[in-house]
C-alpha positions as CSV (number, residue, x, y, z in Angstrom):
1,M,43.9,38.1,-19.8
2,G,45.9,36.5,-22.8
3,V,45.9,33.0,-21.8
4,Y,42.5,33.4,-20.7
5,R,41.1,34.5,-24.2
6,F,39.5,31.2,-25.0
7,L,37.1,31.6,-22.3
8,L,35.5,34.1,-24.7
9,T,35.0,31.5,-27.4
10,P,31.8,29.8,-28.2
11,R,32.7,26.7,-27.1
12,W,33.9,27.8,-23.3
13,W,30.7,29.8,-23.3
14,G,28.6,26.4,-23.8
15,I,30.6,24.5,-21.5
16,N,30.3,27.5,-18.6
17,V,26.4,27.6,-19.0
18,F,26.4,23.9,-19.0
19,V,28.0,24.0,-16.0
20,L,26.1,27.0,-14.3
21,L,22.9,25.2,-15.2
22,S,23.8,21.8,-14.1
23,I,25.5,22.6,-10.7
24,P,22.1,24.0,-9.1
25,F,19.8,21.5,-11.0
26,C,21.7,18.6,-9.5
27,I,21.8,20.4,-6.2
28,F,17.8,20.7,-6.3
29,M,17.4,17.1,-7.6
30,G,19.6,15.8,-4.7
31,S,18.0,17.7,-2.0
32,W,14.3,16.7,-3.7
33,Q,15.7,13.2,-3.0
34,L,16.9,13.6,0.3
35,G,13.7,15.0,1.3
36,R,11.8,12.1,0.1
37,F,14.1,9.8,2.2
38,E,13.4,12.1,5.5
39,D,9.6,11.7,4.6
40,R,9.7,7.8,4.4
41,V,11.7,8.2,7.6
42,Q,9.1,10.3,9.3
43,D,6.3,7.9,7.9
44,H,7.8,5.0,9.4
45,R,8.3,6.5,12.5
46,A,4.8,7.9,12.8
47,A,3.6,4.4,11.7
48,T,5.3,2.5,14.2
49,E,4.2,4.7,17.0
50,Q,0.4,4.4,15.5
51,V,0.7,0.3,15.6
52,S,2.3,0.6,19.2
53,E,-0.5,2.9,20.4
54,A,-3.0,0.9,18.6
55,R,-2.7,-2.1,20.8
56,H,-4.2,-0.3,23.7
57,E,-7.1,1.0,22.0
58,A,-10.9,-0.4,22.4
59,P,-11.3,-2.7,19.3
60,R,-13.8,-1.7,16.5
61,P,-16.5,-3.6,14.3
62,L,-14.6,-4.7,11.4
63,R,-17.0,-3.1,8.9
64,E,-16.4,0.5,10.4
65,M,-12.7,0.3,9.4
66,L,-12.7,-0.7,5.9
67,P,-11.3,0.0,3.5
68,V,-7.8,-0.4,5.0
69,T,-5.7,3.0,5.0
70,K,-2.8,4.3,6.6
71,A,-4.9,5.7,9.2
72,T,-6.8,2.1,9.9
73,S,-3.8,-0.3,9.4
74,G,-2.8,-1.5,12.6
75,K,-6.3,-0.8,14.4
76,Q,-7.7,-3.6,16.7
77,V,-11.0,-4.7,15.1
78,T,-13.5,-7.5,16.0
79,A,-15.3,-9.9,13.6
80,T,-17.9,-12.4,14.4
81,G,-18.2,-15.9,12.1
82,R,-17.1,-19.4,11.8
83,Y,-14.2,-20.5,11.0
84,G,-13.9,-22.4,7.4
85,K,-10.7,-23.3,5.4
86,Q,-7.4,-23.3,6.9
87,L,-4.0,-22.5,4.9
88,L,-0.6,-21.9,5.7
89,V,2.1,-19.3,4.8
90,P,5.1,-21.0,4.8
91,G,8.6,-18.7,4.9
92,R,7.7,-16.3,7.7
93,E,10.3,-15.5,10.2
94,L,9.9,-14.4,13.8
95,D,12.1,-13.5,16.4
96,G,15.0,-14.6,14.2
97,K,13.5,-18.0,13.3
98,Q,12.2,-19.2,10.2
99,G,8.3,-20.8,10.6
100,F,4.8,-20.6,9.3
101,Y,1.9,-18.6,9.7
102,V,-1.5,-20.6,10.3
103,L,-4.1,-18.5,8.3
104,T,-7.9,-19.3,8.5
105,L,-10.7,-17.6,7.1
106,L,-13.4,-16.7,9.4
107,R,-16.7,-16.9,7.2
108,T,-19.0,-13.6,8.5
109,D,-22.7,-13.1,8.0
110,S,-22.1,-10.5,5.1
111,G,-20.9,-13.6,3.0
112,E,-17.4,-12.7,2.8
113,A,-14.6,-14.2,4.2
114,L,-11.7,-12.5,6.7
115,P,-8.3,-13.9,6.6
116,V,-7.6,-14.5,10.1
117,V,-3.7,-15.4,11.2
118,R,-4.2,-17.1,14.1
119,G,-0.2,-17.7,15.0
120,W,2.7,-18.7,14.1
121,L,4.7,-22.1,14.1
122,P,8.6,-22.7,14.0
123,G,9.9,-25.3,11.2
124,A,8.7,-26.0,7.9
125,A,4.7,-25.6,7.0
126,D,3.4,-28.8,7.8
127,A,-0.7,-29.1,8.4
128,A,-0.5,-31.7,10.8
129,K,1.4,-29.2,13.1
130,A,-1.4,-26.4,12.9
131,P,-4.3,-26.6,15.4
132,A,-7.8,-27.0,14.3
133,P,-9.5,-24.0,14.4
134,P,-12.3,-23.4,16.9
135,A,-15.7,-25.0,16.1
136,G,-19.0,-23.2,15.9
137,E,-19.5,-19.2,16.2
138,V,-16.3,-17.4,17.2
139,T,-15.7,-13.7,17.8
140,V,-12.1,-12.6,16.9
141,T,-9.9,-9.5,18.2
142,G,-6.7,-8.5,16.5
143,A,-5.0,-5.8,14.2
144,L,-6.4,-4.7,11.1
145,Q,-3.8,-5.5,7.9
146,A,-3.9,-4.7,4.2
147,S,-3.5,-7.0,1.7
148,E,0.1,-8.4,1.0
149,T,1.6,-7.9,-2.4
150,P,4.1,-10.6,-3.4
151,G,7.6,-9.3,-3.5
152,D,7.3,-6.5,-1.7
153,N,8.7,-5.9,2.1
154,G,9.9,-9.9,2.1
155,V,6.8,-11.2,0.9
156,S,7.3,-14.4,-1.1
157,A,6.4,-14.1,-4.7
158,Q,6.8,-18.3,-5.2
159,G,4.4,-20.3,-7.4
160,G,3.6,-23.6,-7.3
161,L,3.1,-24.1,-3.5
162,P,1.7,-27.6,-2.3
163,A,-2.1,-27.9,-1.8
164,G,-3.1,-26.0,1.6
165,Q,-0.7,-23.0,1.3
166,T,-0.1,-19.5,0.1
167,A,2.8,-17.3,-0.1
168,A,0.8,-14.0,0.3
169,I,-2.1,-13.1,2.2
170,S,-4.4,-11.2,-0.4
171,A,-7.7,-11.4,-1.6
172,A,-6.4,-11.5,-5.1
173,S,-4.1,-14.9,-4.1
174,L,-7.1,-16.3,-1.7
175,V,-9.9,-15.9,-3.9
176,N,-8.5,-18.3,-6.0
177,L,-8.4,-20.9,-3.2
178,V,-11.9,-20.6,-1.5
179,P,-15.5,-20.9,-3.4
180,Y,-16.3,-17.5,-1.8
181,D,-15.4,-13.7,-1.6
182,V,-12.7,-12.9,0.8
183,Y,-12.2,-9.3,2.4
184,D,-9.6,-7.4,1.0
185,A,-7.8,-7.3,4.4
186,W,-6.8,-9.5,7.1
187,V,-6.5,-9.6,10.8
188,T,-3.9,-10.9,13.3
189,L,-4.9,-12.2,16.4
190,A,-4.1,-10.0,19.4
191,K,-3.2,-13.4,21.1
192,G,-2.1,-16.4,19.6
193,D,-4.5,-19.2,19.2
194,S,-4.0,-22.8,20.4
195,G,-0.5,-22.2,21.9
196,M,0.8,-20.7,18.9
197,K,2.9,-17.5,19.0
198,A,1.1,-14.3,17.9
199,V,2.1,-12.7,14.8
200,P,2.8,-9.0,15.6
201,A,1.3,-6.4,13.4
202,S,3.4,-4.7,10.7
203,A,3.3,-0.9,9.5
204,P,1.0,0.2,6.6
205,P,2.7,-0.5,3.1
206,D,5.0,2.3,2.0
207,T,5.8,3.5,5.5
208,G,8.8,1.5,6.1
209,L,12.4,2.0,5.6
210,D,12.3,-0.2,2.7
211,L,14.4,-0.6,-0.7
212,K,12.7,2.5,-2.0
213,A,13.5,4.5,0.8
214,F,17.3,3.5,0.4
215,Q,17.1,4.0,-3.2
216,N,16.1,7.8,-2.3
217,L,19.1,8.1,-0.1
218,G,21.5,6.3,-3.0
219,Y,19.9,8.9,-5.3
220,T,20.7,12.1,-3.1
221,A,24.4,10.6,-2.9
222,E,24.5,10.3,-6.9
223,W,23.3,14.0,-7.6
224,F,25.7,15.3,-5.1
225,A,28.7,13.2,-6.4
226,F,27.7,14.3,-10.1
227,V,27.9,18.0,-8.7
228,G,31.6,17.5,-7.8
229,F,32.3,15.4,-11.1
230,V,31.1,18.5,-13.2
231,I,33.0,21.1,-11.1
232,F,36.1,18.8,-11.2
233,M,35.9,18.3,-14.9
234,W,35.4,22.0,-15.5
235,F,38.6,22.8,-13.6
236,R,40.5,20.0,-15.6
237,L,39.4,21.3,-18.9
238,L,40.5,24.7,-17.8
239,R,43.8,23.8,-16.5
240,R,44.4,21.9,-19.9
241,E,43.4,24.8,-22.0
242,I,45.8,27.0,-20.0
243,E,48.6,24.8,-20.3
244,F,48.0,24.5,-24.2
245,A,47.5,28.5,-24.4
246,R,50.8,28.9,-22.5
247,D,52.8,26.4,-24.9
248,A,51.4,28.1,-28.2
249,E,52.4,31.7,-26.8
250,L,56.0,29.8,-26.0
251,G,55.8,28.6,-29.3
252,L,56.1,25.0,-27.9
253,V,53.1,23.7,-29.7
254,P,54.3,21.4,-32.8
255,E,53.1,22.5,-36.1
256,E,51.1,20.1,-38.0
257,E,53.1,18.5,-40.7
258,P,51.9,19.1,-44.0
259,V,50.6,16.0,-45.6
260,A,52.5,14.9,-48.6
261,A,50.6,14.8,-52.2
262,D,50.1,11.2,-53.5
263,T,51.7,11.7,-57.1
264,G,51.2,8.1,-57.7
265,A,55.1,8.0,-58.5
266,K,56.5,4.4,-57.5
């Protein structure tokens, strides 16, 4: 027990208490972050299944499905009105190709306009390529989607776009481009209009395997790695202290040389 007497010193009591508290804390935090990641995986799976199943459901009137929630996102809805202003949404990828959405605002009897993605076209955004919307009253059917947030899930936050273009499909962005109110939602047509390719519905926000999900996984690894680091450092300090104690017993620890007093002699 001689060389281990240092374990009873206040310094080592503090070290041991810190180690005994930090290890279960790190394990708890790592397990919590792992649980968050698993929850996001489950949410992603459920949301993907919901979008897939919603394609086969009967469409319901738009007003019955608002506001957009995780439960209503991706559901088929119908709305009636007249097409108004048309905008392009550049930088949108589909089937591995770059292109743009053709977004047309459907003015409904309620006075609000519903953003409708009529389809996708390849290449750079060009108003001359975008087919004009049908004239007169139309009834559209498509998947309900929540307003996009610039910077999330690949949605561009780019500003200064040419006139007639918008980076994000959101009421906050569109209300500045049109002189009427806009629904805080949008619809992607089940069938592309005028020969355009239909844009598939996406999972609700915060249900995908996005950056936040992989941050949770990264934090999990960090917390468990810290457990290993704490144990490693404890053993390293212990080994160093034991070696020092043994050297002291054998008289191998050099004595400190006395500091010569400065007498001021020259």
